C-alpha positions as CSV (number, residue, x, y, z in Angstrom):
1,M,20.6,7.5,3.9
2,K,22.2,6.7,7.2
3,Y,20.3,3.8,8.8
4,T,19.8,4.0,12.5
5,S,17.2,2.5,14.8
6,D,15.3,5.8,15.2
7,K,14.6,6.0,11.5
8,T,11.0,5.2,10.6
9,I,10.1,2.3,8.3
10,S,8.2,4.6,5.9
11,E,11.3,6.9,5.6
12,I,13.5,3.9,4.6
13,V,11.0,2.3,2.2
14,A,10.1,5.6,0.6
15,A,13.8,6.2,-0.2
16,D,14.3,2.7,-1.7
17,Y,11.3,0.4,-2.2
18,R,13.7,-2.6,-2.4
19,T,14.1,-2.4,1.3
20,A,10.4,-3.4,1.7
21,Q,11.5,-7.0,1.2
22,V,13.6,-7.0,4.4
23,F,10.6,-5.9,6.4
24,K,8.4,-8.5,4.6
25,D,10.9,-11.2,5.5
26,H,10.5,-10.3,9.2
27,K,6.7,-10.0,9.0
28,I,6.9,-6.2,9.7
29,D,4.2,-4.1,8.2
30,F,5.9,-1.4,6.1
31,C,2.8,0.3,4.5
32,C,0.0,0.8,7.0
33,K,2.2,0.9,10.1
34,G,5.3,2.5,8.5
35,N,5.3,5.4,11.0
36,R,7.1,3.2,13.6
37,S,10.8,3.4,14.1
38,I,13.0,0.4,13.5
39,A,13.6,0.2,17.2
40,E,9.9,0.0,17.9
41,A,9.1,-2.5,15.1
42,T,12.0,-4.9,16.0
43,A,11.3,-4.8,19.7
44,E,7.7,-5.8,19.0
45,K,8.9,-8.8,16.9
46,G,11.8,-9.7,19.3
47,I,14.3,-9.0,16.5
48,D,17.8,-7.5,16.9
49,A,17.5,-4.0,15.4
50,N,21.2,-4.1,14.3
51,L,20.6,-7.3,12.4
52,L,17.8,-5.8,10.4
53,I,19.8,-2.6,9.7
54,N,22.7,-4.8,8.4
55,E,20.3,-6.6,6.1
56,I,19.0,-3.3,4.7
57,E,22.6,-2.0,4.2
58,K,23.6,-5.2,2.5
59,L,20.6,-4.9,0.1
60,Q,21.5,-1.3,-0.6
61,Q,25.0,-2.3,-1.7
62,Q,23.5,-4.5,-4.4
63,S,23.1,-2.7,-7.7
64,S,19.6,-2.7,-9.2
65,N,18.4,-1.0,-12.4
66,S,14.8,-1.8,-11.6
67,N,14.5,0.5,-8.5
68,T,12.2,3.3,-9.5
69,D,12.7,6.6,-7.7
70,F,9.0,7.4,-7.0
71,Q,10.1,10.2,-4.6
72,S,11.3,12.3,-7.5
73,W,8.1,11.9,-9.5
74,P,5.7,14.9,-9.9
75,L,2.5,14.3,-8.0
76,D,0.2,14.4,-11.0
77,L,2.3,11.7,-12.7
78,L,2.2,9.6,-9.5
79,T,-1.6,9.8,-9.3
80,D,-1.8,8.7,-13.0
81,Y,0.6,5.8,-12.3
82,I,-1.4,4.6,-9.3
83,E,-4.6,4.7,-11.2
84,K,-3.4,3.0,-14.4
85,K,-1.3,0.4,-12.6
86,H,-2.6,-0.4,-9.2
87,H,-6.3,0.6,-9.5
88,A,-6.5,-1.2,-12.8
89,Y,-4.8,-4.2,-11.3
90,V,-7.3,-4.4,-8.5
91,E,-10.3,-4.0,-10.8
92,R,-9.0,-6.7,-13.1
93,Q,-8.2,-9.2,-10.3
94,L,-11.2,-8.9,-8.1
95,P,-13.6,-10.9,-10.3
96,I,-11.0,-13.5,-11.1
97,L,-10.1,-14.1,-7.5
98,N,-13.8,-14.1,-6.5
99,Q,-14.5,-16.8,-9.1
100,Y,-11.5,-19.0,-7.9
101,L,-12.5,-18.6,-4.2
102,N,-16.1,-19.6,-4.9
103,K,-14.9,-22.7,-6.7
104,L,-12.5,-23.6,-3.9
105,C,-15.2,-23.3,-1.3
106,Q,-17.5,-25.6,-3.3
107,V,-14.8,-28.3,-3.9
108,H,-12.6,-28.1,-0.8
109,G,-14.7,-26.2,1.7
110,S,-15.7,-29.4,3.6
111,R,-12.1,-30.3,4.3
112,H,-10.8,-26.8,4.6
113,P,-13.4,-24.6,6.3
114,E,-11.0,-21.7,6.5
115,L,-11.6,-21.1,2.8
116,F,-15.1,-19.8,3.6
117,E,-13.6,-17.2,6.0
118,I,-10.9,-16.3,3.5
119,K,-13.7,-15.8,0.8
120,D,-15.8,-13.7,3.2
121,E,-12.8,-11.5,4.1
122,F,-11.8,-11.1,0.4
123,N,-15.4,-10.2,-0.6
124,Q,-15.5,-7.5,2.1
125,S,-12.2,-6.2,0.8
126,A,-13.4,-6.2,-2.8
127,G,-16.4,-3.9,-1.9
128,E,-14.4,-1.6,0.3
129,L,-11.5,-1.3,-2.2
130,A,-13.9,-0.5,-5.1
131,A,-15.5,2.4,-3.2
132,H,-12.1,3.5,-1.8
133,M,-10.6,3.8,-5.3
134,K,-13.5,5.8,-6.6
135,K,-13.1,8.3,-3.8
136,E,-9.5,8.7,-4.8
137,E,-10.2,8.9,-8.6
138,F,-13.1,11.4,-8.3
139,I,-12.2,13.5,-5.2
140,L,-8.6,13.3,-4.0
141,F,-6.5,12.7,-7.1
142,P,-8.2,15.5,-9.2
143,H,-7.5,17.9,-6.3
144,V,-3.9,16.9,-6.2
145,R,-3.7,17.5,-10.0
146,K,-5.2,21.0,-9.5
147,M,-2.6,21.8,-6.8
148,V,0.2,20.7,-9.2
149,K,-1.2,23.0,-11.9
150,A,-1.7,25.9,-9.5
151,K,1.8,25.7,-8.3
152,A,3.2,25.5,-11.8
153,N,1.2,28.5,-12.9
154,N,1.8,30.4,-9.7
155,S,-2.0,30.9,-9.4
156,A,-4.4,30.8,-6.5
157,L,-6.2,27.6,-5.6
158,D,-9.9,27.6,-4.5
159,T,-10.6,25.9,-1.2
160,P,-12.1,22.5,-1.9
161,H,-15.4,21.4,-0.4
162,F,-13.6,19.1,2.0
163,G,-11.6,22.0,3.4
164,T,-8.1,20.7,3.5
165,V,-6.4,17.9,1.6
166,Q,-5.6,16.4,5.1
167,N,-9.2,15.4,5.5
168,P,-9.5,13.0,2.5
169,V,-5.9,11.9,3.1
170,Q,-6.7,10.8,6.7
171,M,-9.8,9.0,5.5
172,M,-7.8,7.1,2.9
173,M,-5.1,6.2,5.4
174,N,-7.7,4.9,7.8
175,E,-9.2,2.7,5.1
176,H,-5.7,1.5,4.1
177,T,-5.2,0.3,7.7
178,V,-8.5,-1.6,7.6
179,E,-7.5,-3.4,4.3
180,G,-3.9,-4.0,5.5
181,D,-5.3,-5.7,8.6
182,R,-7.8,-7.7,6.5
183,F,-5.1,-9.1,4.3
184,F,-2.9,-9.9,7.4
185,K,-5.9,-12.0,8.5
186,I,-6.2,-13.7,5.1
187,A,-2.5,-14.5,5.1
188,K,-2.8,-16.0,8.5
189,L,-5.8,-18.1,7.6
190,S,-4.1,-19.4,4.5
191,G,-0.8,-20.3,6.4
192,N,0.9,-17.4,4.6
193,Y,-0.6,-18.6,1.2
194,A,0.9,-22.1,1.6
195,P,-1.5,-24.6,-0.2
196,P,-2.2,-27.8,1.8
197,A,-0.9,-31.2,0.8
198,D,-4.1,-32.1,-1.0
199,A,-4.3,-28.9,-3.0
200,C,-5.2,-29.1,-6.6
201,N,-3.8,-26.8,-9.3
202,T,-6.7,-24.3,-8.9
203,Y,-6.0,-24.2,-5.2
204,R,-2.3,-23.4,-5.8
205,V,-3.1,-20.8,-8.4
206,T,-5.6,-19.1,-6.1
207,Y,-3.2,-18.8,-3.2
208,A,-0.5,-17.5,-5.6
209,L,-2.9,-14.9,-6.9
210,L,-3.9,-13.9,-3.4
211,K,-0.3,-13.5,-2.4
212,E,0.4,-11.4,-5.5
213,F,-2.7,-9.3,-4.8
214,E,-1.5,-8.6,-1.2
215,E,2.0,-7.6,-2.5
216,D,0.5,-5.2,-5.0
217,L,-1.7,-3.7,-2.4
218,H,1.3,-3.2,-0.1
219,L,3.1,-1.3,-2.9
220,H,-0.1,0.6,-3.7
221,I,-0.6,1.7,-0.1
222,H,3.1,2.5,0.3
223,L,3.1,4.9,-2.7
224,E,0.1,6.8,-1.2
225,N,0.8,6.7,2.5
226,N,4.5,7.3,2.4
227,I,5.0,9.5,-0.7
228,L,1.8,10.9,-2.3
229,F,-0.1,11.9,0.8
230,P,2.7,13.6,2.8
231,K,3.9,15.4,-0.4
232,S,0.3,16.6,-1.1
233,I,0.0,18.0,2.4
234,E,3.3,19.8,2.0
235,M,2.2,21.2,-1.4
236,E,-1.0,22.5,0.1
237,K,0.9,24.4,2.7
238,E,3.1,25.9,0.0
239,L,0.1,26.9,-2.0
240,M,-1.5,28.6,1.0
241,V,1.5,30.9,1.1
242,Q,1.5,31.3,-2.7
243,T,-2.2,32.2,-2.7
244,Q,-1.7,34.9,-0.2
245,N,0.9,36.5,-2.4
246,V,-1.1,36.3,-5.7
């Protein structure tokens, strides 16, 4: 890919997820606000666009065997991966982090009142994410799998109750934006997950786990917003033509 300032962040990260680190380093949202061009994002941050492009190109020149080409994955495989890796991670970590945050508020809340706000924001996120993932697992993802099967079998696809896949996709993207903004606030409240000088080991572990949770959420949202969702919309268009010819 030729990197120019008019390329969108989502295009770049979708092609090579390693480039996400460059945007992270500059505090640029690559998942929920990935539809912005490099020019727009760098102007907002007061960063030289050419400097950022050079960093991306330098990273690209470094060989990496761990870079997974999610763009080439079949959509049914991608939905399975998101469920088994990212949904399972969220379900596993929510109660653990809730327990840690409750303990921190009890022990350190008087000296660090921001912990109560962090806990409240996280608890809201926990409830919203749980409901969000179920909508994907029971409504959107099964339909994506049906589309993949219909395309492979060259068969007609019944119109779903939600009309077009764009409807649940838009809902999911809106909810992603809410959670992305929420974790931006949590990061800010925690000083970008930097424990204070009087932090105990539990404090440090909690902040490390929150940071890990946010990073996993960013990849989770990226896989959906920038790869799964646009490809699903495109597949639906192809199936409409296919259905007319069946």
